Residue, then its C-alpha position, 0 to 999 in steps of 0.5 A: x664174676x667179671x667186671x670190666x672197667x668201661x669209661x668214656x666221655x658221655x652225657x649220661x651213664x646209660x649212653x656208655x652202657x648202650x654203646x658197650x652193648x651195641x658192640x659187645x652184647x648184654x652186660x651187667x652194670x656194677x655201679x658207676x661214677x665219675x673219673x679223673x684221668x691225669x696223664x701227667x701223673x698216670x693216675x685215674x681217680x674214681x669218684x662217687x656214684x652214678x644216678x643211674x647205677x649207684x656206687x661202683x662195686x669195686x670188688x668187680x673191677x677185675x678187667x681193665x683195658x691194657x692202654x691203662x696198665x701204666x696208671x694207678x687207680x684210686x677211689x674216693x666216694x666224695x670229691x675232696x676226701x683223700x682217695x685210696x689206691x685200689x689194688x690191681x694185682x688180680x686184674x686182667x689187662x685186655 
């Protein structure tokens, strides 16, 4: 199953889902959360979970926009805990 990383600046996660569906049709959500994109360090850190969709199911993170190809991805369930680097060897860049 494919899980496409979708991100943006929205007030609620459902707003991001609605925008995605208008452009691409139906999609299944595999969780959500917050992110911090650090352009200087070329990192993206994923945090926590979404009140609407729960914790991200990182096993589904296998499609990422190629504009983020130079970035290292990290995840931590709670802000303040050290994040773990996510393996991206199997990711499809689109």
